[in-house]
C-alpha positions as CSV (number, residue, x, y, z in Angstrom):
1,X,274.5,105.0,178.6
2,X,277.4,106.7,176.9
3,X,279.2,103.3,176.7
4,X,276.1,101.8,175.0
5,X,276.0,104.7,172.5
6,X,279.7,104.3,171.7
7,X,279.2,100.6,171.1
8,X,276.2,101.3,168.9
9,X,278.2,103.9,166.9
10,X,281.0,101.3,166.6
11,X,278.6,98.8,165.2
12,X,277.2,101.3,162.7
13,X,280.7,102.2,161.6
14,X,281.6,98.5,161.2
15,X,278.4,97.9,159.1
16,X,279.2,101.0,157.0
17,X,282.7,99.7,156.3
18,X,281.3,96.3,155.4
19,X,278.7,97.9,153.1
20,X,281.4,100.0,151.5
21,X,283.6,97.0,151.0
22,X,280.7,95.1,149.5
23,X,280.0,97.9,147.1
24,X,283.6,98.0,146.1
25,X,283.5,94.2,145.5
26,X,280.3,94.6,143.4
27,X,281.7,97.5,141.4
28,X,284.9,95.5,140.7
29,X,283.0,92.4,139.7
30,X,280.7,94.4,137.5
31,X,283.7,96.0,135.8
32,X,285.3,92.6,135.2
33,X,282.0,91.1,133.9
34,X,281.3,94.0,131.7
35,X,284.7,93.9,130.0
36,X,283.9,90.3,128.8
37,X,281.0,91.7,126.8
38,X,282.9,94.6,125.1
39,X,282.8,92.9,121.7
40,X,279.0,93.0,121.8
41,X,279.1,96.6,123.1
42,X,281.1,97.6,120.0
43,X,278.5,96.0,117.8
44,X,275.6,97.6,119.7
45,X,277.3,101.0,119.3
46,X,277.8,100.3,115.6
47,X,274.3,99.2,114.9
48,X,272.2,101.8,116.7
49,X,273.1,105.0,114.7
50,X,271.3,103.7,111.6
51,X,268.0,103.9,113.4
52,X,268.4,107.7,113.8
53,X,269.1,108.3,110.1
54,X,266.7,110.5,108.3
55,X,265.4,112.5,111.3
56,X,265.8,116.2,112.0
57,X,268.7,117.0,114.3
58,X,266.3,118.1,117.1
59,X,264.8,114.6,117.2
60,X,268.1,112.6,117.2
61,X,268.9,112.8,120.9
62,X,265.2,112.2,122.1
63,X,265.1,109.1,119.9
64,X,268.4,107.8,121.3
65,X,267.0,108.4,124.8
66,X,263.9,106.4,124.0
67,X,266.0,103.6,122.7
68,X,268.3,103.7,125.7
69,X,265.3,103.5,128.1
70,X,264.0,100.5,126.1
71,X,267.4,98.9,126.3
72,X,267.6,99.4,130.1
73,X,264.0,97.9,130.3
74,X,265.1,94.9,128.3
75,X,268.1,94.3,130.6
76,X,266.5,94.8,134.0
77,X,262.8,94.0,133.6
78,X,263.0,91.0,131.2
79,X,266.5,89.6,130.9
80,X,267.8,90.0,134.4
81,X,265.1,88.0,136.2
82,X,265.1,85.2,133.6
83,X,268.9,85.0,133.8
84,X,268.9,84.9,137.6
85,X,266.2,82.2,137.7
86,X,268.2,80.1,135.2
87,X,271.5,80.5,137.0
88,X,269.8,79.6,140.4
89,X,267.6,76.7,139.4
90,X,268.8,75.5,136.0
91,X,272.5,76.4,135.8
92,X,273.1,73.6,133.3
93,X,271.0,75.6,130.8
94,X,273.2,78.6,130.7
95,X,275.9,77.1,128.4
96,X,273.6,75.9,125.7
97,X,271.6,79.1,125.8
98,X,274.9,81.1,125.5
99,X,275.9,78.9,122.6
100,X,272.6,79.5,120.8
101,X,273.2,83.2,121.3
102,X,276.7,82.8,120.0
103,X,275.4,81.0,116.9
104,X,273.0,83.9,116.3
105,X,275.9,86.3,116.5
106,X,277.8,84.2,114.0
107,X,274.8,84.2,111.7
108,X,274.4,88.0,112.0
109,X,278.1,88.6,111.3
110,X,278.2,86.1,108.4
111,X,275.0,87.5,106.9
112,X,276.6,91.0,106.8
113,X,279.6,89.6,105.0
114,X,277.2,87.8,102.6
115,X,275.3,91.0,101.9
116,X,278.5,92.9,101.4
117,X,279.8,90.3,98.9
118,X,276.5,90.0,97.1
119,X,276.1,93.7,97.0
120,X,272.7,93.7,98.7
121,X,271.4,96.8,100.5
122,X,268.9,97.1,103.2
123,X,265.5,98.3,101.9
124,X,264.3,101.6,103.3
125,X,261.9,101.2,106.2
126,X,259.6,104.0,105.0
127,X,259.1,106.0,101.9
128,X,260.8,109.4,101.8
129,X,257.5,111.2,102.5
130,X,257.1,109.4,105.8
131,X,260.6,110.0,107.0
132,X,260.6,112.0,110.3
133,X,256.9,111.2,110.9
134,X,255.7,110.1,114.4
135,X,254.8,106.7,112.9
136,X,258.2,106.3,111.3
137,X,259.9,107.3,114.5
138,X,257.9,104.7,116.5
139,X,258.8,102.0,114.0
140,X,262.5,102.8,114.1
141,X,262.6,103.0,117.9
142,X,260.7,99.6,118.2
143,X,263.1,98.0,115.7
144,X,266.1,99.3,117.6
145,X,264.8,98.0,120.9
146,X,264.1,94.6,119.3
147,X,267.7,94.4,118.0
148,X,269.0,95.6,121.3
149,X,267.2,92.8,123.1
150,X,269.3,90.1,121.4
151,X,272.5,92.0,122.1
152,X,271.5,92.8,125.7
153,X,270.7,89.2,126.3
154,X,274.2,88.2,125.2
155,X,275.8,91.0,127.3
156,X,273.9,89.9,130.4
157,X,274.5,86.2,129.9
158,X,278.2,86.7,129.4
159,X,278.4,88.9,132.4
160,X,276.4,86.4,134.5
161,X,278.8,83.6,133.5
162,X,281.7,85.6,135.0
163,X,280.0,86.0,138.4
164,X,278.2,82.6,138.6
165,X,279.9,81.8,141.9
166,X,278.6,84.8,143.7
167,X,275.5,84.7,146.0
168,X,272.1,85.4,144.3
169,X,271.8,88.9,145.7
170,X,275.3,89.8,144.7
171,X,274.7,88.5,141.2
172,X,271.6,90.6,140.9
173,X,273.3,93.8,142.1
174,X,276.3,93.1,139.8
175,X,274.1,92.6,136.8
176,X,272.1,95.8,137.6
177,X,275.4,97.7,137.7
178,X,276.5,96.1,134.4
179,X,273.2,97.0,132.8
180,X,273.4,100.6,133.9
181,X,277.1,100.9,133.0
182,X,276.8,99.2,129.5
183,X,273.6,101.2,128.6
184,X,275.2,104.5,129.6
185,X,278.4,103.6,127.6
186,X,276.6,102.4,124.5
187,X,274.1,105.2,124.1
188,X,276.4,107.9,125.3
189,X,278.8,106.9,122.5
190,X,275.9,106.7,120.1
191,X,274.7,110.2,121.0
192,X,278.3,111.5,120.6
193,X,278.6,109.8,117.2
194,X,275.3,111.0,115.9
195,X,275.9,114.7,117.0
196,X,279.5,114.9,115.8
197,X,278.5,115.9,112.3
198,X,276.2,118.6,113.7
199,X,279.1,119.9,115.7
200,X,281.2,119.9,112.5
201,X,278.6,121.8,110.6
202,X,278.5,124.5,113.3
203,X,282.2,124.8,113.3
204,X,282.3,125.3,109.5
205,X,280.5,128.6,110.0
206,X,283.0,129.8,112.6
207,X,285.1,132.9,112.1
208,X,288.2,131.0,113.0
209,X,289.9,129.3,110.0
210,X,291.2,126.5,112.4
211,X,287.7,125.9,113.7
212,X,286.3,125.8,110.1
213,X,289.0,123.3,109.1
214,X,288.2,121.1,112.1
215,X,284.5,121.3,111.2
216,X,285.1,120.2,107.6
217,X,287.3,117.3,108.8
218,X,284.5,116.2,111.2
219,X,281.8,116.3,108.5
220,X,284.0,114.5,106.0
221,X,285.3,112.0,108.5
222,X,282.1,110.8,110.0
223,X,281.1,108.6,107.1
224,X,284.5,106.9,107.4
225,X,283.9,106.5,111.2
226,X,280.5,105.0,110.6
227,X,281.9,102.6,107.9
228,X,284.7,101.6,110.3
229,X,282.2,101.0,113.1
230,X,280.2,98.7,110.8
231,X,283.3,96.7,110.0
232,X,284.3,96.5,113.6
233,X,280.8,95.5,114.7
234,X,280.7,92.7,112.2
235,X,284.2,91.4,113.2
236,X,283.1,91.7,116.9
237,X,280.0,89.5,116.3
238,X,282.1,86.8,114.6
239,X,284.8,86.9,117.2
240,X,282.5,86.9,120.2
241,X,280.1,84.3,118.7
242,X,283.0,82.0,117.7
243,X,284.6,82.4,121.2
244,X,281.3,81.5,122.9
245,X,280.9,78.4,120.7
246,X,284.5,77.3,121.4
247,X,284.2,77.7,125.1
248,X,280.8,76.0,125.1
249,X,282.2,73.0,123.3
250,X,285.0,72.7,125.8
251,X,282.4,72.8,128.6
252,X,280.6,69.9,127.0
253,X,283.8,67.8,126.7
254,X,285.1,68.6,123.2
255,X,288.1,70.8,124.1
256,X,290.1,70.2,120.9
257,X,289.1,73.5,119.1
258,X,290.0,75.5,122.3
259,X,293.2,73.6,122.7
260,X,294.2,74.1,119.1
261,X,293.7,77.8,119.3
262,X,295.6,78.0,122.6
263,X,298.5,76.0,121.1
264,X,298.6,78.2,118.0
265,X,298.6,81.3,120.1
266,X,301.4,80.1,122.4
267,X,303.5,79.1,119.4
268,X,303.0,82.5,117.6
269,X,303.7,84.3,120.9
270,X,307.0,82.5,121.3
271,X,308.0,83.4,117.8
272,X,307.6,87.1,118.7
273,X,308.5,87.2,122.4
274,X,308.6,91.1,122.4
275,X,304.9,91.1,121.5
276,X,303.9,87.8,123.1
277,X,300.8,89.0,124.9
278,X,299.5,90.9,121.8
279,X,300.2,88.1,119.4
280,X,298.6,85.6,121.8
281,X,295.4,87.7,121.9
282,X,295.4,88.3,118.2
283,X,295.7,84.6,117.3
284,X,293.0,83.6,119.7
285,X,290.7,86.4,118.4
286,X,291.3,85.5,114.7
287,X,290.8,81.8,115.5
288,X,287.5,82.5,117.2
289,X,286.5,84.8,114.3
290,X,287.3,82.0,111.9
291,X,285.1,79.6,113.8
292,X,282.4,82.3,113.7
293,X,282.7,82.6,110.0
294,X,282.4,78.9,109.5
295,X,279.4,78.4,111.7
296,X,277.7,81.6,110.5
297,X,278.4,80.7,106.9
298,X,276.6,77.3,107.4
299,X,273.6,79.1,109.0
300,X,273.5,81.7,106.3
301,X,273.6,79.0,103.6
302,X,270.8,77.1,105.4
303,X,268.6,80.3,105.7
304,X,269.2,81.9,102.3
305,X,270.9,79.7,99.7
306,X,269.3,76.3,100.3
307,X,265.6,77.6,100.3
308,X,266.4,79.5,97.1
309,X,267.7,76.3,95.4
310,X,264.7,74.3,96.5
311,X,262.4,76.8,94.8
312,X,264.0,76.2,91.4
């Protein structure tokens, strides 16, 4: 009896060790897959704060929480099942879908550049009298969740491509971990960014001169941070979108663009051997961004400039 109990405990211990190892493998795979989508994470973080602009400070975090829940619902309820079905039964469709998403990112990034050069500004979503109303809040939350859907789809697709060789259940668990991890990262950062100026305002009323100075620096620095995030987000869209297109073309047999970028990166790295890894990454990134600008520029011209000419 005691021997059977000991054997059972040994089996339980072995299963527990196996489960722990599996969890470690899933966590490691999720971390690796998530890092591939960091460019889009930066853009997601840069885009979201604008949807909270104009609301009273006490509504900012609740609104971010609503958007975060919508983002998680996008990833787990809608995108995850569709991505798993495609990867299981139509794996050939993943690359063209990724390329379509990459083209969309190129278009979004190039459109932001076009608007900056043309001096266009986004029109306000509501009149000043409606800012802060329940209807305005619902409109902004819905808009943020729609924008998030595109970015979340790219994040999940890129992550899935990194773990495509895993069994179906492992893929599902890894993507759930990625969804939770990315959503917590993005909206945690968004909440921190949005509330930093409030912290700065509180510090400006402190009795300590050092605290007041820090508060003033925070208040004055946040517009710069938001502008920098916007620039980084645009660059990230062009870089990630261009990279997806280049990799997709290589998958379909046209590997010349990828080979050219690789050769340029290797040559530049050899010219600066002390910084070879950094230079290699920089050249590859700038090359992918250039591809993104070209493809995005063509799409922007097709969507904005050509219809305008045809109307004249």
